[in-house]
DRENMARGU-564937 format. One line per 10 residues: number of its first residue (from 1); their letters; for each residue z, x, y of C-alpha. Coordinates in steps of 0.05 Angstrom, whole numbers, plus 5000, padded with zeros to 4 digits. Each point is the difference from the previous one (the first is absolute). Layout:
NUM = A = Z X Y; ...
REM end
This chain:
1 = MIKLVLSDMD = 8642 1969 4474; 4986 4984 5072; 4935 5041 5029; 4985 4959 5054; 5049 4955 5050; 4959 4950 5052; 5032 4961 5056; 4989 4954 5053; 5013 5018 5071; 5020 4956 5053
11 = GTLVPFGHDA = 5064 4965 4974; 5008 5043 4943; 4992 5076 5014; 5009 4981 5079; 5048 4948 5024; 4973 4946 5044; 4997 5024 5070; 4993 5067 4982; 4946 5046 5015; 5010 5059 4948
21 = VSDRTRAAIH = 5029 5009 4935; 5073 5036 4999; 5010 5066 4985; 5039 4988 4943; 4938 4966 4970; 4950 5059 5018; 5047 5044 4964; 5003 4956 4935; 4919 5002 4998; 5001 5073 5007
31 = RLLDAGIAFG = 5055 5004 4946; 4945 4956 4950; 4942 5049 5024; 5044 5059 4980; 5017 4966 4938; 4926 4994 4984; 5005 4926 5009; 4939 4971 5047; 5015 4953 5049; 4970 4957 5045
41 = PASGREVDEL = 4993 4934 5044; 4975 4936 4972; 5003 4963 5069; 4956 4954 5049; 5003 5066 5052; 4940 5036 5004; 4986 5080 4991; 5001 5018 5074; 5062 4955 5012; 5050 5044 4957
51 = LGFFQGDGEC = 5001 5064 5027; 5049 4967 5054; 5037 4966 4950; 5017 5060 4961; 5017 5051 5064; 4927 5034 4985; 5018 5017 4932; 4931 4989 4965; 5027 5020 4938; 5032 4939 4990
61 = FRTGVFANGK = 4933 4961 5002; 4953 5046 4963; 4992 4943 4945; 5016 4923 5004; 4971 4931 5008; 4990 4987 5068; 4964 4931 5039; 5028 4961 4953; 4965 5031 4946; 4928 5006 5042
71 = IVCLGGETIY = 5009 5072 4999; 5020 5051 4940; 5026 5078 5011; 5013 5045 4947; 5022 5072 5026; 4974 4994 5062; 4922 4962 4980; 4982 4938 5010; 4981 4979 4934; 4987 4919 5014
81 = ERPIDPDALR = 4981 4957 5061; 4986 4931 5013; 4993 4973 5075; 5008 4941 5014; 4939 4947 5007; 4990 4998 5066; 4961 4935 5005; 5056 4965 4961; 5044 5030 5053; 4966 4978 5056
91 = RLAGFMGPLE = 4998 4918 4972; 5077 5011 4986; 5011 5020 5074; 4953 4946 5020; 5050 4942 4956; 5063 5035 5031; 4985 5012 5071; 4997 4926 5030; 5066 4984 4960; 5068 5013 5043
101 = DCFVLVALPD = 5030 5072 4983; 4954 5012 4945; 4956 5063 4995; 4965 5060 4965; 5025 5070 5008; 4957 5061 4980; 5019 5074 4996; 4965 5048 5037; 5008 5076 5013; 5035 5011 5068
111 = GRGGVYFGSL = 4966 5073 5013; 5065 5031 4985; 5015 5005 4931; 5025 4925 4997; 4969 4928 5004; 5005 4950 5049; 4991 4922 4980; 4944 4960 5035; 5009 4928 5007; 4947 4950 4985
121 = GATKDEIDRA = 5008 4930 5031; 5057 5010 5032; 5022 4986 5079; 5042 5052 5037; 5061 4952 4997; 4993 4988 4917; 4994 5082 4999; 5064 5002 5042; 5035 4959 4959; 4981 5022 4933
131 = SKTLPVKLEL = 5023 5072 5033; 5070 4974 5007; 5001 4968 4930; 4953 5041 4950; 5051 5033 4949; 4973 5070 5012; 4987 5033 5065; 4919 5000 5012; 4958 5026 5058; 4958 4935 5014
141 = RWLPDIPDQP = 4931 5002 5035; 4955 4938 5012; 4930 5004 4970; 4938 4955 5016; 4981 5020 4923; 5002 5038 4936; 4969 5070 5014; 4943 5026 4958; 5044 5044 4961; 5034 4997 4929
151 = IFLANAVYSP = 5065 4954 5008; 5055 5013 4948; 5058 4968 5028; 5001 4929 5028; 5063 4954 5016; 5003 4925 5006; 5050 4969 5048; 5016 4933 4990; 5050 4951 5038; 5020 4933 4964
161 = VLGDKDAAAH = 4936 4956 5027; 4980 5025 4929; 5062 4981 4964; 5048 5040 4962; 4980 5069 4959; 4971 4968 4943; 4964 4944 5040; 4971 5050 5044; 4974 5043 4950; 4968 4950 4960
171 = RLHEVVPEFD = 4965 4973 5067; 4975 5071 5016; 4980 5011 4925; 4961 4932 5006; 4958 5027 5072; 4987 5068 4971; 5002 5010 4921; 4983 5060 5003; 5068 5024 5025; 5070 4985 4965
181 = FVAPAPGWFD = 5054 5000 5050; 5081 5033 4987; 5053 5001 5044; 5034 5060 5012; 5047 4968 5048; 5009 4928 5032; 4929 4980 5047; 4968 5057 4970; 4949 5012 4948; 4968 5054 4978
191 = VLPHGWSKAD = 4920 4982 4980; 4976 5030 4939; 4935 4999 4965; 5005 4937 4948; 5029 5024 4938; 5018 5070 5012; 5070 5021 5018; 5040 5057 5005; 5009 5007 4929; 4930 5000 4975
201 = AADLLLREMG = 4998 5062 5057; 5059 5029 4961; 4970 4992 4929; 4928 5036 5025; 5056 5053 5030; 5033 5009 4925; 4942 5001 4962; 4969 5059 5044; 5074 5035 4985; 4999 4980 4937
211 = LTPDQVVFFG = 5069 4971 4998; 5023 4936 4973; 5041 4948 5032; 5058 5024 4964; 5000 5062 5039; 4998 4967 5074; 5055 4973 5039; 4994 4951 5053; 5042 4983 5063; 4985 4935 5041
221 = DSDNDLTMLH = 5030 4946 5037; 4947 4944 5025; 4947 4945 4969; 4946 5051 5014; 5039 5043 4948; 4993 4950 4943; 4935 5023 4960; 5039 5066 4991; 5065 4970 4987; 4970 4954 4947
231 = RLPQTFVVSN = 4952 5060 4968; 5043 5058 4994; 5063 5002 4954; 5041 5044 5043; 5017 4966 5071; 5052 5001 5048; 5009 4950 5058; 5040 5017 5063; 5057 4953 5009; 4968 4968 5072
241 = GSPLALGAGR = 4935 4986 4959; 4967 4929 4995; 5031 4945 4947; 4934 5008 4961; 5002 5076 5003; 5070 4990 4977; 4991 4956 4946; 4937 5046 4970; 5030 5072 5011; 5035 5029 4935
251 = WHIGSADEDA = 5056 5027 5042; 5034 4988 5061; 5020 5061 5046; 5036 5003 5066; 4967 4985 5069; 4940 5040 5036; 5055 5014 5051; 5044 5040 4944; 4943 5044 4974; 5007 4962 4936
261 = PAQVMEAIAA = 4929 5025 4974; 5021 5065 5021; 5060 5005 4962; 4966 4980 4938; 4938 5048 5011; 5055 5061 5003; 5029 4978 4931; 4928 5001 4978; 4985 5066 5017; 5071 5034 4983
271 = SGGQLPPEFC = 4987 4976 4933; 4933 5024 4992; 4966 4935 4988; 5053 4950 4967; 5023 4942 5037; 5078 4995 5014; 5038 4978 4947; 5020 4928 5032; 4926 4983 4997; 4984 5017 4925
REM end
């Protein structure tokens, strides 16, 4: 029986180019909660970013894995935090800064209940170009240095000067071995502590909840979901997912634009925690 549903956000619950989940998706989450089935994001987004994504509905993200596993929450309480090493982040920014259209972004509170992304090692022209091409809408600001506060979310924006995705990830890991680099979208890496991922954070969450992997469903779409797709047995990938994600997921469903995850969540809630027959 399913006791927990976890889902990636961008490209899975929220189609690229949109800034919030659909009414149907939010209603499906509440159907799960009403049926006694926990729901949570398993996302690169920080907690502070999600209120807008869920249209002000905080019940949708009281539990979950955030900042690609560097924050874990259960029932509205933070049970795990792992800030990014600031010295390693400075070395990464120092290496990328001289390279054309390559720089580091860090998420910081904007004072309005959300976050903005500060850029390290980028010119104004590079920031302007990135704003037009990044896969998600971000408020970008120039930063002179990393602020003296915990940083949980960082991204590396890269260009062909570092080669293709695999070559760029390999080169950056050589320079800063403290980090792993996984790609949620072209030209864009999530920066993770080496050897730590969403799946490791999900393991921690499951232990706290007293659940086994077969009691969990996960929805994803991209390369930064691969550890989850490999580790959990009941996984769904939307049709707009990356080739690697589609190859790793157990089941394929419709696209994020079609509210495909919501359709599966509705069926799980209606059956009291059973997978739809077509996925059994």
